[in-house]
C-alpha positions as semicolon CSV with decimal commas, in nm:
position;residue;x (nm);y (nm);z (nm)
1;M;9,948;3,367;13,483
2;K;10,157;3,087;13,639
3;K;10,239;3,319;13,930
4;L;9,871;3,391;13,981
5;L;9,771;3,024;13,976
6;F;10,047;2,943;14,224
7;L;9,927;3,221;14,453
8;L;9,566;3,101;14,438
9;V;9,667;2,750;14,538
10;L;9,870;2,875;14,831
11;V;9,602;3,115;14,953
12;G;9,344;2,838;14,940
13;A;9,557;2,631;15,175
14;L;9,569;2,897;15,445
15;S;9,363;2,915;15,762
16;C;9,019;3,081;15,779
17;K;9,179;3,404;15,898
18;Y;9,350;3,448;15,565
19;K;9,098;3,315;15,313
20;P;9,037;3,567;15,031
21;Q;8,666;3,585;15,119
22;A;8,747;3,684;15,478
23;I;8,979;3,958;15,355
24;E;8,722;4,099;15,112
25;E;8,450;4,110;15,376
26;K;8,669;4,343;15,582
27;I;8,633;4,620;15,321
28;E;8,270;4,679;15,414
29;E;8,343;4,629;15,784
30;D;8,628;4,882;15,776
31;V;8,414;5,146;15,605
32;A;8,128;5,084;15,850
33;F;8,356;5,156;16,147
34;L;8,532;5,460;16,002
35;A;8,212;5,619;15,869
36;D;8,005;5,560;16,181
37;D;7,841;5,862;16,347
38;K;8,027;5,772;16,666
39;L;8,354;5,897;16,514
40;Q;8,190;6,235;16,445
41;G;8,349;6,286;16,105
42;R;8,715;6,213;16,200
43;Q;8,828;6,575;16,194
44;T;9,203;6,607;16,254
45;G;9,292;6,633;16,622
46;T;8,953;6,521;16,754
47;K;8,861;6,222;16,968
48;G;8,690;6,062;16,667
49;E;9,002;6,083;16,457
50;I;9,210;5,931;16,739
51;E;8,962;5,640;16,757
52;A;8,998;5,593;16,383
53;A;9,380;5,598;16,410
54;N;9,373;5,337;16,686
55;Y;9,138;5,118;16,481
56;I;9,371;5,131;16,180
57;A;9,670;5,054;16,404
58;E;9,486;4,751;16,543
59;R;9,408;4,635;16,189
60;F;9,775;4,671;16,096
61;E;9,867;4,464;16,402
62;A;9,613;4,192;16,314
63;I;9,738;4,177;15,956
64;G;10,092;4,131;16,087
65;L;10,256;4,454;15,977
66;E;10,564;4,592;16,151
67;Q;10,535;4,921;16,339
68;K;10,694;5,201;16,137
69;G;10,576;5,517;16,307
70;T;10,772;5,717;16,561
71;E;10,542;5,592;16,839
72;K;10,471;5,231;16,741
73;F;10,232;5,256;16,443
74;L;10,167;5,628;16,495
75;Q;10,358;5,928;16,367
76;P;10,217;6,227;16,557
77;F;10,262;6,578;16,420
78;S;10,149;6,909;16,567
79;F;10,076;7,226;16,375
80;K;9,929;7,572;16,411
81;P;9,615;7,626;16,201
82;K;9,677;7,864;15,911
83;T;9,544;8,219;15,940
84;D;9,679;8,313;15,597
85;P;9,564;8,067;15,328
86;H;9,865;8,156;15,109
87;K;10,124;8,052;15,368
88;E;10,247;7,702;15,442
89;V;10,135;7,541;15,764
90;E;10,378;7,566;16,055
91;F;10,467;7,233;16,215
92;T;10,562;7,289;16,578
93;T;10,634;7,120;16,909
94;N;10,485;7,414;17,100
95;A;10,168;7,294;17,270
96;D;9,997;7,635;17,263
97;S;9,720;7,677;17,003
98;T;9,821;7,364;16,816
99;I;9,640;7,067;16,669
100;T;9,791;6,718;16,671
101;G;9,722;6,463;16,402
102;N;9,860;6,111;16,361
103;N;9,976;5,931;16,052
104;V;9,938;5,553;16,095
105;I;10,224;5,356;15,939
106;G;10,282;4,981;15,897
107;F;10,552;4,790;15,710
108;I;10,611;4,463;15,527
109;N;10,985;4,397;15,535
110;N;11,103;4,179;15,247
111;N;11,466;4,284;15,305
112;A;11,453;4,460;14,971
113;K;11,645;4,771;14,870
114;T;11,332;4,956;14,759
115;T;10,993;5,021;14,919
116;V;10,650;5,085;14,767
117;V;10,431;5,328;14,963
118;I;10,056;5,256;14,958
119;G;9,845;5,526;15,120
120;A;9,506;5,684;15,183
121;H;9,388;5,962;15,414
122;Y;9,150;5,876;15,697
123;D;9,057;6,222;15,830
124;H;8,744;6,409;15,722
125;L;8,546;6,726;15,803
126;G;8,390;6,650;16,141
127;F;8,066;6,849;16,164
128;G;8,148;7,048;15,850
129;G;8,303;7,390;15,879
130;E;8,551;7,508;15,620
131;G;8,544;7,277;15,321
132;S;8,185;7,163;15,373
133;L;7,934;7,208;15,092
134;Y;7,638;7,156;15,329
135;R;7,422;7,468;15,329
136;E;7,170;7,387;15,602
137;K;7,195;7,571;15,935
138;D;7,196;7,262;16,158
139;K;7,523;7,088;16,244
140;A;7,556;6,741;16,095
141;V;7,825;6,474;16,100
142;H;8,018;6,450;15,774
143;N;8,098;6,078;15,778
144;G;8,315;6,068;15,468
145;A;8,244;5,708;15,370
146;D;8,374;5,768;15,019
147;D;8,604;6,050;15,134
148;N;8,804;5,867;15,241
149;A;8,703;5,560;15,439
150;S;8,684;5,390;15,098
151;G;9,053;5,449;15,025
152;V;9,158;5,331;15,372
153;A;8,950;5,012;15,338
154;V;9,111;4,926;15,003
155;M;9,455;5,007;15,147
156;L;9,392;4,765;15,435
157;N;9,273;4,503;15,190
158;L;9,594;4,538;14,990
159;A;9,800;4,515;15,309
160;S;9,631;4,182;15,393
161;R;9,682;4,041;15,046
162;L;10,044;4,147;15,011
163;K;10,125;4,014;15,359
164;I;9,978;3,675;15,270
165;K;10,156;3,673;14,935
166;N;10,495;3,740;15,089
167;D;10,445;3,510;15,388
168;T;10,359;3,214;15,168
169;A;10,572;3,269;14,857
170;Q;10,900;3,080;14,822
171;I;11,052;3,397;14,678
172;K;10,951;3,726;14,836
173;D;10,874;4,039;14,633
174;K;11,165;4,261;14,536
175;N;11,006;4,557;14,718
176;N;10,914;4,623;15,078
177;Y;10,572;4,779;15,141
178;L;10,492;5,079;15,359
179;F;10,122;5,134;15,432
180;M;10,017;5,480;15,544
181;A;9,687;5,625;15,665
182;F;9,736;6,000;15,647
183;S;9,587;6,259;15,881
184;G;9,531;6,626;15,797
185;E;9,458;6,578;15,426
186;E;9,145;6,792;15,436
187;M;9,345;7,076;15,596
188;G;9,602;7,079;15,317
189;L;9,781;6,742;15,275
190;L;9,940;6,796;15,616
191;G;10,013;6,435;15,714
192;S;10,176;6,339;15,385
193;N;10,362;6,670;15,378
194;Y;10,496;6,603;15,727
195;F;10,604;6,249;15,635
196;S;10,783;6,375;15,321
197;K;10,990;6,604;15,545
198;N;11,024;6,351;15,830
199;P;11,020;6,003;15,670
200;T;11,040;5,700;15,896
201;I;11,236;5,511;15,628
202;D;11,507;5,631;15,392
203;A;11,315;5,846;15,142
204;K;11,566;5,757;14,868
205;S;11,460;5,394;14,898
206;I;11,097;5,472;14,806
207;N;11,031;5,322;14,464
208;Y;10,687;5,468;14,391
209;M;10,370;5,569;14,574
210;I;10,010;5,458;14,522
211;N;9,730;5,677;14,662
212;M;9,358;5,602;14,689
213;D;9,123;5,891;14,760
214;M;8,749;5,844;14,699
215;V;8,738;5,501;14,533
216;G;8,395;5,400;14,666
217;R;8,145;5,537;14,413
218;M;8,220;5,353;14,090
219;K;7,933;5,405;13,847
220;A;7,772;5,163;13,606
221;D;8,004;5,273;13,322
222;S;8,306;5,149;13,530
223;I;8,507;5,467;13,477
224;L;8,820;5,484;13,692
225;A;9,042;5,792;13,696
226;V;9,416;5,742;13,740
227;Y;9,638;6,045;13,797
228;G;10,017;6,061;13,781
229;T;10,045;5,837;13,475
230;G;10,325;6,053;13,335
231;T;10,542;6,041;13,648
232;S;10,719;5,724;13,533
233;P;10,760;5,601;13,172
234;I;10,642;5,250;13,263
235;F;10,306;5,343;13,415
236;K;10,084;5,378;13,107
237;Q;10,169;5,039;12,959
238;T;10,138;4,871;13,300
239;L;9,795;5,022;13,357
240;K;9,681;4,912;13,012
241;S;9,817;4,558;13,022
242;N;9,647;4,481;13,356
243;N;9,311;4,638;13,273
244;D;9,012;4,437;13,155
245;K;8,743;4,586;13,382
246;F;8,758;4,966;13,364
247;K;8,722;5,255;13,128
248;L;9,033;5,445;13,234
249;V;9,054;5,824;13,238
250;E;9,424;5,904;13,265
251;N;9,592;6,226;13,377
252;E;9,970;6,257;13,353
253;S;10,021;6,522;13,623
254;G;10,174;6,425;13,955
255;V;10,017;6,728;14,124
256;G;9,659;6,718;14,250
257;P;9,441;6,775;14,557
258;S;9,544;6,459;14,742
259;D;9,838;6,305;14,926
260;H;10,025;6,167;14,623
261;T;10,132;6,528;14,554
262;S;10,358;6,533;14,862
263;F;10,552;6,234;14,724
264;Y;10,569;6,363;14,367
265;L;10,724;6,685;14,501
266;I;11,017;6,483;14,642
267;D;11,071;6,314;14,304
268;I;10,884;5,989;14,361
269;P;10,663;5,840;14,085
270;V;10,296;5,837;14,190
271;L;9,964;5,684;14,087
272;H;9,638;5,819;14,232
273;F;9,309;5,628;14,193
274;F;8,969;5,803;14,205
275;T;8,611;5,711;14,106
276;G;8,480;6,069;14,080
277;Q;8,290;6,331;14,273
278;H;7,917;6,313;14,348
279;E;7,632;6,506;14,508
280;D;7,730;6,390;14,858
281;Y;8,088;6,518;14,830
282;H;8,178;6,707;15,151
283;K;7,821;6,671;15,276
284;P;7,656;6,466;15,553
285;G;7,509;6,229;15,291
286;D;7,843;6,058;15,220
287;D;7,741;5,743;15,408
288;A;7,855;5,381;15,404
289;E;7,541;5,231;15,249
290;K;7,592;5,435;14,931
291;L;7,926;5,280;14,836
292;N;7,984;5,033;14,555
293;Y;8,169;4,759;14,742
294;G;8,194;4,537;14,436
295;G;8,368;4,820;14,254
296;M;8,608;4,867;14,546
297;K;8,707;4,499;14,531
298;L;8,773;4,530;14,157
299;I;8,996;4,833;14,222
300;S;9,186;4,640;14,490
301;N;9,239;4,352;14,245
302;Y;9,359;4,594;13,978
303;I;9,610;4,769;14,204
304;F;9,733;4,434;14,340
305;N;9,802;4,318;13,984
306;I;9,978;4,645;13,897
307;I;10,203;4,613;14,202
308;S;10,282;4,250;14,115
309;D;10,358;4,343;13,753
310;L;10,594;4,625;13,855
311;D;10,786;4,408;14,102
312;D;11,040;4,285;13,845
313;N;11,120;4,632;13,711
314;G;11,363;4,750;13,976
315;K;11,373;5,117;14,080
316;L;11,131;5,302;13,854
317;A;11,247;5,607;13,663
318;F;11,091;5,935;13,779
319;R;10,967;6,193;13,530
320;T;10,841;6,546;13,600
321;T;10,505;6,641;13,453
322;K;10,326;6,960;13,361
323;N;10,146;7,107;13,662
324;E;9,800;7,151;13,518
325;S;9,676;7,333;13,828
326;E;9,902;7,628;13,741
327;E;9,711;7,672;13,415
328;T;9,367;7,662;13,578
329;P;9,179;7,990;13,517
330;R;9,077;8,193;13,823
331;F;8,710;8,283;13,853
332;K;8,494;8,491;14,086
333;V;8,161;8,316;14,030
334;G;8,030;7,961;13,995
335;L;7,724;7,785;13,860
336;G;7,673;7,583;14,177
337;V;7,716;7,241;14,019
338;V;7,920;6,928;14,088
339;P;8,110;6,860;13,763
340;D;8,152;6,505;13,640
341;Y;8,533;6,495;13,630
342;L;8,532;6,152;13,467
343;F;8,320;6,258;13,166
344;D;8,528;6,225;12,850
345;G;8,274;6,343;12,592
346;E;8,229;6,690;12,442
347;G;8,130;6,951;12,700
348;M;8,108;6,956;13,081
349;R;7,859;6,712;13,230
350;I;7,680;6,809;13,551
351;D;7,688;6,541;13,820
352;G;7,467;6,737;14,061
353;T;7,331;7,082;14,137
354;R;7,312;7,271;14,466
355;E;7,005;7,449;14,595
356;E;6,975;7,827;14,573
357;T;7,252;7,857;14,314
358;P;7,258;8,001;13,959
359;A;7,233;7,652;13,810
360;C;6,931;7,563;14,022
361;E;6,757;7,892;13,937
362;A;6,823;7,832;13,566
363;G;6,667;7,483;13,584
364;L;6,986;7,290;13,511
365;Q;6,975;6,923;13,610
366;K;7,205;6,634;13,689
367;G;7,315;6,479;13,360
368;D;7,296;6,801;13,158
369;V;7,605;6,862;12,946
370;V;7,709;7,226;12,917
371;I;7,824;7,292;12,560
372;K;7,821;7,673;12,555
373;L;7,850;7,946;12,819
374;G;7,821;8,307;12,708
375;D;8,015;8,344;12,383
376;S;8,243;8,049;12,457
377;T;8,210;7,691;12,334
378;V;8,261;7,437;12,613
379;N;8,452;7,128;12,498
380;D;8,585;7,004;12,831
381;M;8,647;7,100;13,193
382;M;8,928;7,344;13,114
383;S;8,729;7,533;12,850
384;Y;8,433;7,547;13,092
385;M;8,654;7,710;13,356
386;R;8,794;7,955;13,100
387;A;8,440;8,046;12,997
388;L;8,338;8,094;13,360
389;S;8,641;8,311;13,444
390;V;8,519;8,614;13,243
391;F;8,206;8,668;13,456
392;E;8,154;8,858;13,779
393;Q;7,877;8,852;14,037
394;G;7,560;9,007;13,900
395;D;7,637;8,921;13,536
396;E;7,383;8,734;13,324
397;A;7,488;8,490;13,054
398;S;7,330;8,258;12,802
399;I;7,397;7,888;12,856
400;T;7,335;7,591;12,626
401;V;7,310;7,235;12,752
402;K;7,242;6,894;12,601
403;R;6,979;6,696;12,790
404;G;6,961;6,358;12,627
405;E;6,882;6,425;12,260
406;E;6,744;6,771;12,338
407;T;6,940;7,098;12,320
408;I;6,825;7,358;12,573
409;E;6,915;7,727;12,573
410;T;6,848;7,938;12,880
411;K;6,992;8,221;13,092
412;V;7,195;8,204;13,410
413;K;7,250;8,492;13,653
414;F;7,561;8,484;13,872
């Protein structure tokens, strides 16, 4: 608490450029730029993504970060698009049939032995294509305000705050900070994968990594998902002791569909923050005006406090975790719903339904909680996927859902 009071006094004495209010206002401004139609969805290798990379580099420069890419703030990487989804992407210097993305990397040098990596991906789906859940025939810009302009904006906010803290403190933090905006995430974690194989600092000096992917849609119940909590023994207690705002949903695994995975796989402890999927996920409707900016500021405060708390703990111990994705059942059909991944009650709550799908035809609605599918009881997301895995296209199954206090039984045809 004394540290915090001291910091507040110092920050208050700074110029207008560095007042906390000025920093917070940049969150909305950063999202507005990155999610603007003019950037055409920031697909990797496009003009819009290059504009986004240059904007982030300019923000790093204004904040006062050191350049830590291979070309100033940028770390370009070229790759051949995959033709076989089961093979790893091929990074190459051959200019034929390649796409080039750019990681954007800035650094706060506290002359410490260890470095904390704070990252978020800035690419998105362009006009849709593979990965889009938009089913209309017209082309539309997928702006990705939540996915993942939100994570980049919070990352930039943290960069500003940590720079001020270490510029004004009599004693600097015991970690350096490396800020990374990753490219190629939507194509398979390509930017973070490339960095893990071609780090611009000594990879052994990396203490831990914090990732923010889709942190812009916090709901009224203030649920915040944190993944990777089992990758270091200290994480769970640190998350708990600094939390007075959120209902945390914790997942121990260091493996997941975002850039923290690339760091976990080189034995670095990771924490990944996420406010949940929604009906606009991978659709043109993921726009800036739909974000919860107050929630994003609370998440930035929370992560800042976690980083400050961990600063006195030296190099964190790394621990391997069970890869839950390896246990995920394979299935040939789907209901056509957006699951609420943050729901911690009994069953699988539907966060949205898609048109012309089995769920829509069966009359299922947002907020329904699936408690039985076929002969299987649904207790959670994993049991829902196991229940779904036994069906094939053309099958019909009974389904039971809770809608408020009402229990509804109906049929669904896959």
